[in-house]
N, C-alpha and C positions, 0 to 999 in steps of 0.2 A: 138292547137289554141293559139290565141293570147289573151292576156287579156286587160282590157281596163282599166285604175285609176291603184292608186298602188298595190304593191303585196300585197299577202290577211296577209301575218304580219305586214307588215306597215301600209295596215286598219285595220286591229285587237288592233292593237299597240297604234294609236291616236279613237277609241270608246273605246280603255278602259281610257286613257289620258280624253278624253273630260268626260265621263262617271262617275271620279273619282273627276274631277275636271268643272264642269259644269261651273262654272264662276271667272275671274279670275281678279281684278281689275288690270290695267296697271302702272307701277311703283307707284306711291305715289292716285291713283286712280284719274285720270285726270277725271276730269268731269263739270258740268254747274246744274242751278237752273233754272227752268223756269217758272214764276208765269203765270199762266194762266188768263182768264177773256172769257168774247163771244167778242171778237175780235182776231184775230189770233193774236199771235206773236212769235216771233223766238228768235233763239240760236246758238251759235256758240258750235259746239262739238271742242274743242281747245284741241289737242293733237293727231287727226285724224294723223294715222298712217298705215304700212302695217302690224304695230306687233301689233293693235289694229283692231278686225276684228267683233267688237259685242259694243252692249250697253245698257245697265241695266237702263230702265227708271222706276219709282216710282211713282205712283199720292199718296202723299201724303194730297189731301182735300178729301174733301168731298164729292163733287161732278162727275163725270165722265169728263173723257178729252180723248182730241182727239188729235190725234201729225200723222205726214210725215215729214219724211226725205227729204231734198235736197240740193239745193244749198242756198247762204244767200237771195234770192227772193219767195226760199220755202213758203205759204201759207196754213195752215189747214184749214181742215171743219167741221163739225159734219160730213158729211158722210168717214172720216179719219181712221185709226186705233184704235178701242173706247182701252181706258184702265179704268177701273170700281178703284171708291174711296179703296185705302188700298193697293192697289195688284202693282205686278211688274209684266213690259214685257223684255224680250229678243229680239232684234232686231240686226238681220245680218245688219254686213254696210259691208259685200264685196255684188262684182255687175258682172255681166257678163259681161265686155268690157263696164261695165259704170262710170262714174265717182264717187268716193267715197263722200260718202254725205258729208256733212261739216256744216250742219243746222236742229235744231230740229222744227219743229214749233209746235206748241201746241192752241187748243180753247178748251172751253167748251162752252152747249148748255144753260147754264146759271150757274150763282153764277161762284167762282173760286176755283182754287186747284192751287200746286202748285207741278210740275216735278222736279225730281230729278235725275240726267244721271249722269251715271257713263264709262266710256269706259273701255275696258277689252279686251279679248278674250278666248277662249276656249267656250264651249257648244253652238256650232252650224255645 
């Protein structure tokens, strides 16, 4: 019987590592900040490399923020992934045969919110 994917011991080692280290900032914590308003804005994810596989996005504002990953022309809408005020979301940057996202776009339905983005690895 052939197996698909890593051997059990390799898979167990990966699962053990990610359960002990769910997120680790890459290097000095490459990241960015995005001030979100009712108009979509975007910020470059500087430092996206093969070693970086996720982004920790924290909404430090008092209103919901809606985010979308993409390229330099990405535009978020209020139908995109929502991040509640005071909450963080860990988002995978790995793709199935598509380009690694280079930008994050954000918007609010009302008011303003600031998103703190930290690039790293692990956790997914």
